[in-house]
C-alpha positions in Angstrom: 119.7 97.1 109.6 121.2 93.8 108.5 119.4 91.8 105.9 120.2 88.2 105.2 121.9 87.6 101.8 118.8 85.7 100.5 116.4 88.6 101.2 114.4 89.6 98.1 114.4 93.4 97.5 112.1 95.2 95.1 111.4 98.8 94.3 108.0 100.2 95.4 105.7 102.3 93.2 105.9 105.3 95.6 108.5 107.3 93.6 109.2 109.1 90.3 112.7 109.1 88.9 114.8 110.9 86.3 118.4 110.8 85.3 120.2 114.2 85.4 123.9 114.7 84.7 124.8 111.0 85.3 122.8 110.8 88.6 119.4 109.4 89.4 117.0 111.8 91.1 114.2 110.1 93.0 111.2 111.7 94.7 108.9 109.8 97.0 105.5 111.1 95.8 103.9 110.2 99.1 106.3 112.2 101.3 107.8 114.6 98.8 111.3 113.7 99.8 114.1 113.8 97.2 117.0 111.4 96.9 120.0 111.4 94.5 122.0 108.4 93.6 125.3 108.3 91.8 128.1 105.8 91.1 127.6 102.5 92.9 124.4 103.6 94.5 123.0 104.4 91.0 124.1 101.0 89.8 122.5 99.3 92.8 119.2 101.1 92.1 119.3 99.9 88.5 119.8 96.3 89.7 116.7 96.5 91.9 114.4 97.3 88.9 112.7 93.9 88.7 113.2 92.7 92.3 116.3 90.7 93.1 118.0 88.8 95.9 120.4 90.8 97.9 123.1 88.1 97.3 122.7 88.6 93.5 123.2 92.4 93.9 126.3 91.8 96.0 127.7 89.3 93.5 127.2 91.7 90.6 128.6 94.7 92.3 131.6 92.8 93.8 132.5 91.6 90.3 131.9 94.9 88.6 133.7 97.1 91.1 136.3 94.5 92.3 135.4 94.7 96.0 135.3 92.0 98.6 131.8 90.5 98.8 131.6 90.9 102.6 132.4 94.7 102.4 130.0 95.0 99.5 127.2 93.3 101.5 127.8 95.6 104.5 127.7 98.7 102.3 124.6 97.6 100.4 122.8 96.7 103.7 123.3 100.3 104.8 121.9 101.6 101.5 118.9 99.2 101.6 118.1 100.4 105.1 118.0 104.0 103.9 115.9 103.2 100.9 113.5 101.1 103.0 113.1 104.0 105.4 112.5 106.3 102.5 109.7 104.1 101.2 111.5 103.4 98.0 112.0 99.6 98.3 110.2 96.7 99.9 112.0 93.9 101.7 110.6 90.4 101.4 111.9 88.3 104.3 109.9 85.2 103.2 112.8 84.4 100.8 110.5 83.4 97.9 111.2 84.4 94.3 
């Protein structure tokens, strides 16, 4: 799914997490499903801690990993779609902070 750059994204409270060997392990406590995040996915997850605009995540990751913003946006949109399906994030399409 494609999300507009000014979409606000926040973590839900439906998970527990721990860091193991440089990766983040997440478990949705409602479904029992596990997820592991490493590298840029782990960094993206860290940026979502307090709720953030998608465009701010893209700007930070583009700068930190020296990747084109459009490519970064496309990759992050895929990840956000997976996390939303997993019940780990909430998408606020009202565009309010």
